[in-house]
N, C-alpha and C positions, 0 to 999 in steps of 0.2 A: 461351729454352734449349731447348731439348728432352728430351726422360727421354735419360737412357742404355737404347740396345732394344737386348739380344742380338741377336746374330749368327744369318743361316737359318739357320742348321747347327747353331745350342745349343737351338733353337726345336721341334726336330723332331725331335732326344733326346727325348724324355717324361723321368719317371720311373723312377728303381728299383720292382723288387719290393718291398711291405716281407713277407715268410714267413713274418713273424711273429705281423703282425697278421692276413697270411690265414688261417691257421690255423689262427688262434687264432678269429676269428670263421664256421667253416666249423661249427668245434664247438661254441663256439652253436647255428648253426642245427638241425645236429644233433641236440645232446642240446630244442634245444627244439620239432623235429616234430615225433621219437620220445618224448614227453613228453600232444601236441596225441594220437599214435595211440590206440587201445585196444587191450590191454590195458601200466596203465600201469607202466614199469619199475619194480625193485626197487632202492633207493636204495646199496645196500650194490654193486651188479650196476654203476650210471654209475658211484658217488662213483669208484673205481677208475680207469676207462676215462677219466673226464675231467679224471686229471690226470697221468695218463699222456696224453692227450692235450697237454696242456701245455704236459709236461713232451717227445715230442720234439716241440712247434713250434718252440717255446726251442732246443734241437738248430737248429732248421734254421736259424732267429734269425742265432743264436750262427758259424755253418757260410757263411751265406750273407754272411753281413762277412765271412769273409775273402775267401774269394772272389772275393768283389771289393775286397779290399787287395789284387793280388796286381796 
């Protein structure tokens, strides 16, 4: 028996973007690059930026999911 192969139209569509994962990854890379450059950032400044960035990524992920369900 041949395995079930999706129709051609299903394969072209691709996948949906996971905005929360994308933004968290970009934030991680940005903070990493910032720590590699001189002068080293103050943790009292980078901490709130990190928490705020993760919060914004979470909000973007929630909004994307709500918009997709419509």
